[in-house]
N, C-alpha and C positions, 0 to 999 in steps of 0.2 A: 502495500499498498501506500509507504513511506517509497520511494523509486516511484510509484505513477507521479506522484503529490509534487516530484526531483523532474520530470519528461513536461505536467503540466509548467509549473516557475521559468523551464527552462525556456520550453515553447511560447508564452508567454512574453521573459526580458528578452528573444528574437522580436521578437512585433514593437516593444517597446523601443531600445534600443535603437540607435541609429544607425548603420552597418558600418563598420570600419573598409576602409577601400586599399591596398594595398600592389605594388605593384607583382609581377609575374602569376605566375598560373593556381595561381593556389587546389591543391586537393585534400580531401580528407578520408582515407584508411578502411574499410573493414575487411578485414582478412584479403580476399587478392579484389575487389571492386575497386576504385577507386570513383571518389565522384567528386563533382565541381561546379558548382555554383550556375544554373540554363541547362545544364543535361535535362532531356527526355525525359518525361516520368514513365513511362509505360519501359523503358529502358533500365534505367533503378529498379522498380519493382522488381525486375527478369530477374537481374545480376543479384541484386541480393536474395532473394527466392530461394537462388542456390545451396547460399550458406546460411541463413538464418530468416529463423519466423520471422514476420512481418504484419502488428494488429493493423488497422487500421482506428485511429482514433477518433470520438465520437466531437462532432458537432465541426469535423468534415463538409463542407459545400457542393457543390456543382465545380465553381473556380477555383476554392483549394483545398486541399488535403495535409494532414499528419500522420505521422508513422512512426508506430515504435521499430525500433531492433532487437530481436531477441532471439537467443538463444532453442537454439531446434529440439537439441536436447530437454537444456531444464528450464524450463520456457518462462521461469521465475528471475533467472536474469538476463538481466537488459546490458544491453549493449551503447544503443543511441538514440535519437532520431532524426526525420527528417522531414522535411514541407516544401511542399508544392504549391504554384499561383500559377494557375493559368496552361498547365501540363509542363511546369521548367518546376526542375529545382533550385528552391529560393537560401534552406538555411538548411547544416549540416550539425549537429550535435553527435559528437563522440565519447561515450564517457571514459577518463581514467581513472577513477578513483580504486579503492579499494575493497574489495568486495565486504570487506567487515566494514561495515557501516559505520563504529566506533573509529574506529582509526584514522575512516576516511573524513567521520565530521573532525577531528582532532585537527587532521591536517591544513582540511579547510578556513575551518576559523583561525591557525595560525598565520595564514595565507591571507587572508582577512585581515587579517590585523594589522597587520605591514604594509599592506597596500594602504588600505585604508589609510596609515595615520605618515604615507607619506603623503595620500593626496591634500588631509588635511593642514599641512606643513607646506604647501605650495610647488612639493615635487611633482609634478604629475608627467612631463617630457620624459620617456626611457629608453633604453637603449638595453637590447640584452645580450647574451652571451654566455659560450660555456666553455670546457676546457677539463681537461681527463689528462690524469696521470695511468702508466700503467707500470709497474716494476712487479721481478722476479713472487714477491709474498704480496700484492695485495693490488686491488684496481681502487681509482680512486673521479669521482665524477664531478668537478661544478659549474652548477647554471648559476646565470647571475642577470634577477631586473635591474639595471641603471639608475635611477630617479633623482636626480642633481648627486648631492651631497650624499647621498645615503642611497643604498643598496640591500636587497635580497636577495641570503647568500644561499645555495639550494646545495646541501653534501651528501653523495655516497659511495661508500665506500666498501665494498668482498673484499676477506682475506682468506687465512687458511679456517674454513670454517667459520669465519664470523662474517656477520652485514647489518651497514647501519646508515642510518638515515640522519638528516638533520635538516630544519630551516636555522638564519640567523637571520639580523639587518646591523652593516655594515653603516658605521660613518666616516670614512678617510681611507689611506691608500691598507 
């Protein structure tokens, strides 16, 4: 039930928030299916149906529709949602949260808190970067969202039988 609420909120959010246009040809992948806005509804539905179970959401009309993308095996496992208008793909949402809702909540709360603080401080123009360090004993990866003088850093470390992840707020170098 909570996941359906998330789908509904995500769909509403996409309708209310203005589109963000970026250079290039962005896509979101579900398995072997690469989705790009503007694709024909029939093609998207046919391709996704090969790997996933799709459920049309109530409230869809003749000119627009929204669908939930689910596992064919475990139907409660949601992978994302798609929306169409006039037969064209207008939005794609891929869920990247952990299956454990409590872990997802804690992570999302931390990320939201940092981004909210950046915005309150007037640091809303941001850039992103990633880095990694591969050594014989471990692999370390970091992702940065740098907004003005502050950054959010996401670290992932994997080594002999251990894995860890952390989110940090950084000021300065």
